[in-house]
C-alpha positions in Angstrom: 98.1 77.5 100.0 96.6 80.3 98.5 97.3 83.6 99.5 94.9 85.5 101.5 93.8 89.1 102.7 91.2 89.9 105.4 90.7 93.3 105.8 88.7 94.2 109.0 87.0 97.2 108.2 83.9 99.3 108.8 82.9 99.6 105.2 82.9 95.9 104.1 80.8 97.1 101.1 84.0 98.8 99.6 85.5 95.8 99.4 86.8 94.3 96.8 86.2 97.5 94.8 88.7 98.2 92.2 90.5 94.5 93.0 87.7 92.7 91.3 88.9 93.8 88.0 91.9 93.4 85.5 94.4 91.5 86.9 93.5 91.6 90.7 90.1 90.4 89.7 90.9 87.8 86.9 93.5 86.1 89.5 90.8 86.0 92.2 88.3 84.8 90.1 90.7 82.2 88.9 91.4 81.5 92.7 95.3 82.6 93.2 94.5 84.7 96.2 91.4 85.2 98.6 89.9 88.1 99.9 87.5 88.2 103.2 86.3 91.5 104.3 85.0 91.6 107.9 82.8 94.1 109.2 84.0 95.4 112.7 81.2 96.5 113.9 79.7 92.7 114.4 81.7 92.9 117.2 80.1 95.7 118.8 77.8 95.6 121.8 75.0 97.4 122.8 71.7 99.1 120.8 73.6 101.1 118.6 76.9 98.9 117.5 79.2 101.7 118.6 82.6 101.0 117.9 84.7 104.2 118.7 84.0 106.8 121.8 85.7 110.0 122.7 89.3 110.4 123.5 90.8 110.5 127.0 92.2 113.6 127.3 90.3 115.7 124.8 90.6 116.8 121.7 88.4 116.3 118.0 87.3 113.6 116.9 86.5 109.7 117.8 89.0 106.8 118.3 88.3 103.2 117.5 87.7 101.2 120.5 90.4 98.5 121.8 87.7 95.9 123.0 85.3 95.9 119.3 88.5 96.1 117.5 90.5 93.1 119.7 87.4 91.3 119.5 87.1 91.6 116.0 91.1 90.3 115.4 90.3 87.4 117.2 86.8 86.5 115.2 88.4 87.3 111.2 90.8 84.9 112.2 92.9 84.8 108.5 96.5 84.6 108.2 100.0 86.0 107.7 100.9 89.6 109.8 98.8 92.3 111.6 98.8 95.7 109.9 97.4 98.7 110.5 96.8 101.2 107.6 98.1 104.6 109.6 100.3 107.8 108.3 102.3 107.4 111.4 103.4 104.0 110.0 106.3 103.1 108.0 106.2 103.6 104.3 105.5 100.5 102.5 107.7 99.7 99.4 108.5 97.0 96.8 110.4 95.0 98.8 107.9 94.8 101.9 105.3 94.0 99.3 107.6 91.3 97.8 108.0 89.9 101.8 104.0 90.4 102.2 103.2 88.3 99.0 105.7 85.4 100.0 104.0 84.5 102.9 100.3 83.1 103.9 98.5 86.3 103.5 98.1 89.9 105.1 95.5 91.2 108.1 94.8 94.9 107.3 93.0 96.8 109.8 91.4 99.9 108.3 91.7 102.9 110.6 88.8 105.7 110.8 88.3 108.6 113.2 91.3 109.9 114.8 93.0 106.4 114.8 92.9 102.9 117.1 93.2 102.8 120.8 97.3 102.1 121.6 96.0 99.7 123.7 95.1 96.7 121.3 98.4 97.9 118.9 100.2 96.9 121.7 98.8 94.1 122.9 98.5 92.7 119.4 101.9 93.7 118.4 100.6 95.2 114.8 102.8 96.3 112.3 101.8 99.9 111.4 102.5 100.7 107.3 102.1 104.0 105.6 101.5 105.0 101.8 103.0 108.0 102.1 102.8 111.6 103.8 99.2 112.4 103.1 96.3 111.9 105.2 93.2 109.5 103.9 89.5 109.3 105.2 90.3 105.7 106.2 92.5 102.8 105.6 90.2 101.2 103.1 92.3 102.8 100.1 95.3 101.9 101.3 94.5 98.5 101.7 93.1 98.2 98.4 96.3 99.5 97.2 98.5 97.4 99.5 96.6 94.0 98.6 97.1 94.9 94.2 100.3 95.5 95.0 101.2 91.8 96.5 98.7 90.4 94.5 100.5 91.6 91.2 103.6 89.7 92.4 102.4 86.5 93.0 102.9 83.2 91.0 100.7 83.2 87.9 99.1 86.7 88.3 101.3 88.6 85.7 101.5 86.6 82.6 104.8 88.2 81.6 107.3 87.5 84.7 109.6 89.6 82.5 107.7 92.3 83.0 107.9 92.1 86.8 111.8 92.6 86.6 111.9 95.6 84.8 109.6 97.4 86.3 110.2 100.6 88.8 112.0 99.6 92.0 112.5 95.9 91.3 116.2 96.9 91.0 115.8 99.8 93.4 115.8 102.0 90.2 112.3 103.9 88.8 111.4 102.6 85.4 112.6 104.2 82.2 110.4 105.9 79.5 108.5 104.1 77.1 107.3 104.5 73.8 104.9 102.8 71.3 103.4 103.6 67.9 103.2 106.4 66.2 107.2 106.6 65.7 106.5 110.3 65.2 103.5 112.1 67.5 103.5 116.1 66.9 106.5 116.5 66.1 108.3 114.4 68.8 110.3 111.0 68.0 111.2 108.2 69.6 114.4 107.9 70.4 116.7 106.2 68.1 118.2 103.8 69.9 114.5 102.4 70.8 114.6 101.8 66.7 118.1 100.8 66.3 117.3 97.2 66.5 120.5 96.5 68.4 119.1 95.4 71.6 122.4 95.7 73.8 122.4 99.3 73.2 118.1 99.2 73.8 119.1 97.6 77.6 121.8 100.0 77.7 120.0 103.2 76.8 117.6 102.1 79.4 119.2 101.6 82.5 120.7 104.9 81.5 117.8 106.7 81.9 116.4 104.6 84.8 119.4 105.7 86.3 119.2 109.4 85.5 114.9 109.2 86.6 115.9 108.2 89.9 118.6 110.4 90.5 116.9 113.5 89.5 112.9 112.1 91.0 114.4 110.4 93.8 117.3 111.1 95.3 116.6 108.9 98.5 117.0 106.1 96.2 119.7 106.8 93.7 121.5 107.1 97.4 120.5 103.6 98.1 121.1 102.0 95.1 124.9 103.5 94.9 125.5 102.4 98.0 124.6 99.1 97.4 126.2 99.2 93.9 129.2 101.6 94.8 131.4 102.5 91.8 129.6 101.2 89.4 129.3 102.7 85.4 125.9 103.2 84.2 124.4 102.2 80.8 125.1 105.8 79.6 129.0 105.7 80.5 128.2 107.4 83.6 130.2 106.4 87.3 127.7 106.2 90.1 129.2 107.9 92.9 
């Protein structure tokens, strides 16, 4: 079965957007995954096809209506978990990306305005997912990012599968630094280990660098990594605690 992304949005013209290019676009054209953008306004009623209304209790902004969104969800079809992209959701990580990519697909709700009527989220048991602690104008950029993350781990999308095994978060660590030609650039040289030809030393250096970067930049990841593999010696000879 082809992995499918179904996106519910009031701006279907925003898709596929960046997903039509690079790895995701090539895989889309090759039929390795499928994308369908559903216009929520098609399920609105009345002359103005209104999809939102003022919030009960007052306050600024508008709220996406439960009745309209529910009809859109029912009419869209699609397969896989139903997800609302929202800053109040659980933060997306690589483990969840791999879970989603391993399934039949995803159904994504792109929130707009002040959010979505809570009743439809409850009734449809919608999972809420966030890209991070910031607010976007709408869920479409977040949906594109989530889809791209899933598509690139689908079988056959990335030519060199080993690249997936060594990138950030693959083993709970950030990725090690990369260098290429020229070997000397503006007085800055490539670490000697990387041009030594000793593959064992290179692997050890990369692991040590990945550990160091994770410890410095993402202490939350580092704590989880150490908890999963306590008292293990890193590539640089340091004991992780």
